[in-house]
Steps between C-alpha positions, in 0.01 A plus 500: 500500500205690640149469346244718676132454411298781349185659644335535161135388481491437125310215343649152515658360191441156365649214694801316371464214258578255777195607696275619215156338486465258211165626376508279191531184707224618734263561209601177330415320821151654506330196354687257720469695824167667409619856523306521824802452716670812624855595422588412856365148447698451178814693602473556875831685528467732202533866600465394861131415459395272783123533469283243328238710328380397155479763227607764751356842441833649607677360191320673218758389240407133514145515354619740227784271401271199495246686290769615254639147476157356420444762230841417347416131495164569335669708227752223434222246468320719242821548297578128505817519710418172670590183315224267389573246771458775765160590354393137510622478858303814590186359337543171679471680836129543433443127526313372803800326654718811479222714638463269794873520561591861428183710526542577872786698650682357804318743729165406351582132546582574862163673537320202343663260746400716795148536362457121505572499874287803590198479272261695723734792577616820338874460438724799576849415372805700604704603198779740588350811656143413403230246571344383177164337424427291191198392298160513668670604823624816328149579378351449848773704673469777241132545586550470875795743521423726207839441333602437141477163331683414176601206283860381502601178327225250580323649800338814625731679743452737792750607764543697823822622670643254750527759778119552475404134498355502855272792415376341178477158662263637764285659229477172312401290799246764608343445158444136602794355307745231603857601415815285484827696517798343321844642575851438369666231709850583368708808563709676240825446690471124536359461150796686351743251655311187401456304180154649437610862463343532152177312578166611635473589866327229701166609647253342736186597686590630846150588618132466414266766635127557538313760701476273802863387487667832419631665815630844411716723715349638817690826541340734246139486616476806722474776239239308303272419793179685589256435782206284407667355190441129469818303435498254213443155639770238447299204627523169315163328548490121451150347506354149470149366556335166554128396489363440847282200417256378240209599724623859539315778314610562143818706477582480872865413562779495755765761413855530628763764433845620595584867450871587491665842510872456442588864561387478864522125567125467567310173449124480557294183457137394530252226414125570481171406337358715225185523290456516124550878503840450672416778742763402757766469231410851381552626855847344518599644163380845609706479818825409325457648149765256369721586205546133408255211520613136492252224421482164324282347230304322773343823625120501459339700221314725747825592673670564167209726397535696823875541446439619143244751626741625767790534254282688250360737762853575626618574147227761470662702779851449358629200702661222299482152653726219386350149499712186517391141447676263743473123525294376794566174683286302740489599865717204601763565232503874578563435870786265417656753261473776760662280768783413261548870424531597867728205574733598215521861621575403862731207428780645715271575797407275787203272441311671783500829309391329178214325681392831654471662157322198352254492789397859427464428129299181551254695714395700193167407331525230235427723202740767630779239502416424135531875428831513689642222283385682184653826625833328576499352149429839345757699701774246431524642148596836654728351772279663765355189664723515811287773661217247534699319769419782746221305670471756783336751265214283367173664607136387464270737313203438728669603821282462809580849629410701190195572287490415128359773279335364188563641153149652497568673832837644396364617166176636642666691784781623271763368737793508256364663184217735419212397277552789257840442339626207714788709637597509867403867541177517695541155655524408867864402450567845358366650825690269736837473325756734655778243523867586459623172350407272215488189717287687754260595221469134397422395857239775528320350202490167682368661819216666312412180315487303825342698788553353845243284681663510844395783730836484684701534178282789382538682830877443495520666161273782612718555809809522280332734252374722780847529652660578164236758404464703819751760614876520450691183572876476457485130419238567234734748335782245512271249333399744225864593437592130480234416242560811289678406176550143616552267200273208417659260748271209411582512131867572568519200731344284228757626247777411744353151538486451121853647459371773269601788724765749383766619750353851518154360569644259756664792680171693495299205636747412776519864607121504518498197730782654704306823549203297617707293741654800682195734494364378837805311626530715812163397647306270268273348768329814633514742209119530480202450725330278243583131541467446124751775419746369758473144368578623148785729604650222711569294185717765335829466701508121450686536169756759614796262536476314165422816301787689665732210420391492137545876458848484646614230257517712183596849386190719476642750251588225252164328552322827423690502168403134435870418499514132590875483425592731787192453716676234713843656524586293803377151416594384848212710635267319265641165606400575859133569417278204574607148409749498216492195277788343309371670183532836675857420598585405143347823367694701758822329396424578135436864584833525677673321215357723229554819699861394541518421129369846414754659730781302343396590145478868593846474655634340183343778295674760713833319465447478125417872491837576659667281239330702225608827667858381512487383140353830374695710748172663594445479879179708496322242282182349647227269381193672354146390427334550164134402479478160661864421430722515809879513544565682172845648428463842338799626304544794265539434130859616514596217728730248329641158571157354578531121520338316213298270725322793664133506396364827375158557667402840360650825381436872457687758298745557783519176699474125476374252762664159543471174684803288557462119475554476876233762566250308288578180686469678835168657392358160410623345825360792700161468329490127575575561867229767518243275331580215737498738795154623399372141490647423842362822650158414359520159669589665831218752462243225431631309801462816709135534389440137598636571849259789539217273378575276795338772714196527271243409767635749756526782247155423359341523846658841551369614160148387597528683833605820321212459255255466790640814663462682168134393474427616854658838424283523187187435706621756753534761226137444399373479857660829603277694258219715632169316515645152556425309819610175658223237462377307801435129452167379640309174505162606362481874431572656162490877542695757300440867574562749219628228270679618185629338182884486521558537124225736386587767756854513356386511138247782529542862600154513657457389862371146533163467675545265799237253619426301814451126451380267772461122493481248780499122519231526771298761316488650154738299280360587155463836330277505190625807314307664216519843344559691179769416251829683570382559855798328665357158588800303371751737659351471845495119501855488361634735766368276776671195345823696451486621861474141623780392270734778617424426865581129469823583317603702806447856376295790633176576313341821358228572757429692818469175694478135403390183679539202271444127544762244395387382156597165354430607140397795285282385209403743226274471192544816293486586133411283203708311248480190284741210447520411134770235558257294709197599289336679792277803470508796735211364706657151513823644641293705745320189623825302534656775708184522711516126557864530610403765756213290632735202542775697677291734715488465878349704778839678529517603135444844352303461176429768242251455214472784253197481267461122496290382207592775255591247229144374442144631485359720775259232620764225517763736643270615778401141577864387522590798719204430731594133537871567565423774753252274676745206508787706645284648775316182591783243486848662510447840666825676394576872502327592174480813284248444220485773234205477262268689264209274594295689762268201527763322709406735783220258597766283665550771762171396659595133499849563644419808703756412767778439245447712184462873445432694181711805418542716195741766381350841567406736218298816436262526205553828315199689364534618141286598208388140461343386825536135402867525402739264681743771615652445845795605715703235688562533875727192535353432844368164613145552633229254607230392258446366150553704183222409259686635196852466358485826300691354208391782269679745723822310430420507129471879524836516680657288227390747232228296329296729266207665684251378241590140577476565873152658466384206291641258757317688778170465312554127452600465866185679615280288272663185632453611862136589428440161342659326793291703743176426309585132503554507874186706551284261301638207693426680827145587388438142398613374840284767669199404290530137598535598863193724492293241312566256774306733730199522252481874434230618254591551137435878512726538802782312322468709184516823697807381695695395190407823324655698783817289503542527122508879513823502704779669294802298407750752631360464847637148511840579360762587763 
């Protein structure tokens, strides 16, 4: 008998009665099993469905059948088909006890149980091929993602496809939400063989994520990156404070913090005193721009107000900050908890190593240790606390070799964002960022925030930048080629440490480290003339051996496909990598066992196929695949003598597909082996990641070295431009020839007017700058501060030549704003910031005041400006640029003739129809002398104010100036009269003298 299969592609017929779906029983079970469970959950083997999706969109018949069944039931109820006892039973379900028992579906009950455990999180529950959200979570997610939200049973529902969960998860946490992801902990294969085949799939939360704890993949950044773009911060900022003493000024406290960045393994701590305005805390927040803030209920009200103000101001520019309340213990209890934590993590190490780690941790400030204990407690929820054991990477914020830029300085100088739309375009970082890598870009931000204070370190950087920026250098080209398209090694290394790295990403990261290790392997010691470059390059080959060994232990092609089953084809190679534990050996034995089991089942299937061929006398017969059903036997409809125990899978008009009982048993056994093999391979893969994590310190140092090289190349790119010069560090002189503003000259098409600026610690240290509005006063003082900042970062500066002293701080008071959270007016904030500058200033500081006293009356503002200018010149004597609209301050030039000079921004008065009109042309040149007018009406004309208003304002201005001149004249005449009377002139002589003086015209005394 020969039964050849047909090639017809006609539609499948209905399955046989043995395998036909019992729709009636499914619908009848709707109330008991909620109707939310998928067909695969209720009948996992029906039609070969192995997925677990609820209400699958691919099975359109199910909702229609359910709907039709409900309508039929409703019609029967109306016609009285149900007996009276059934009606009573139906009415009894509305009682409170029945509602409590039956109102929720099994899936909804599962959601309620999970909600009790994770009250503060958005729950994303895996249901088949979707992740579903319920209740208020669905409403929140619907708004955040812009997806639909609908009622189903007792809760609002929203859902996203499972294969897009990482994308949507990142969007949710960027919106400041905390998300708990619950996945199915059972597989369809094992569930189908157990006693719970018709019950709900078990689910549990496998991960909780926030913006600071979510570490996404590091391989897809390159196409999205642009120079000067600020990366979103992932710092977790934990802060505590403590009153100094009862005698301390009101609101003054001791503050401690620990700032953690999990994606790069960075930990920064500090403890400092702060005033009621929390100025120093503002500076720290501006440096880190944390995405999460941890604090306790014991934090002072002033600190809480500052945090609220910071969070609100960040929300204005689109940054969402998540706040978390964490329990705070005493300093003694916190230290004990931290010691217990480190001891538990290093239990299998020698006591000497444990003591070494504890010694480093105990050296931290007291309040920072309290913050560390709070951070450990918080990260334990996410299973990310182990990274805190890396005591080698704890760094103090106030490092002795770097300058700390205050928030006012960074905002005023537009270091990272412009003052127009708060974007990075037009900032100093936008000018300096030409990095190739993400981790290099992050380090560049740190370099700019913390300029160097050591002349040797600055010169070392300048030497390296000069070598990289001048002429053609083969090693420079090798370095550029190495960094080009290099993945984010810091973040990738962190993902390896947390075992969140996929095989393809692991391959990409290890190849990146391998490229770095062999780039200068031929001659790493003398690749460059710069000692700094050579010291950085020398670190790269140190990881060559372990990285090469790791790369050789798995199949790259399978890793690129994220195929963990075949990634370690030769498990013996894996067994030889590092120190294999007994658990590794057991996993390897299981892999061998299940691979052998799969091979045996496939052999049995082939033997059984030959048996079928012999039985049907059809030697060309082979297994076929239909949909997700494997090992099908396709026979034409004319084929007879089919055994009765063969299971009909599907049929068309010309052929029928079967499974024999043996084939079904083999399929189940094969699926079980594959499931178990997947689990064992996952265990081996996690163990492999742990072995790589054993080299975390070495790999991290190489990543930092590559980031430093990237920053130096970025500086070299800027320094190689025309008009940039290497600054010379001096002791006293401060001279910049043809100084330019680094940002403005890139933003405007017109050539920037350069200026010469000279200051000296032994000569003129203060410039009192006046001049018309819009004349360029603020720009010229900013460009000098930016020039000093760039020089101490190790970059060339925009000038013809530059001799700069080594500054210990750059202090800036620019702009005006209030602080409604602390009930402070604009002038109050101005005075607090002025007080901070006066307290921090030294004779090696560069200080910039722009229009001090603008927040109050002219008389009080001028008095404050006079007193501050006098105090700085008499007591502190810093390098000072004082911009003002008070020409009366020029009298101090006589008192400090050896230290202070008056300058103004040059202008030309234009003659028009109205001789008194304030119409001028700006020259943007710094020239000696005092400008007696600010020419504000000229700015009003430029702004488009109606001419009638401007003319009226000019009349009022002239009247006011005339009144002021008459007042001064009368006072002068009175003094002159008293002086003359003391010499006993005759009355007629006095009258004639005063008559002559009174005839002097007013305009002769005005300018």
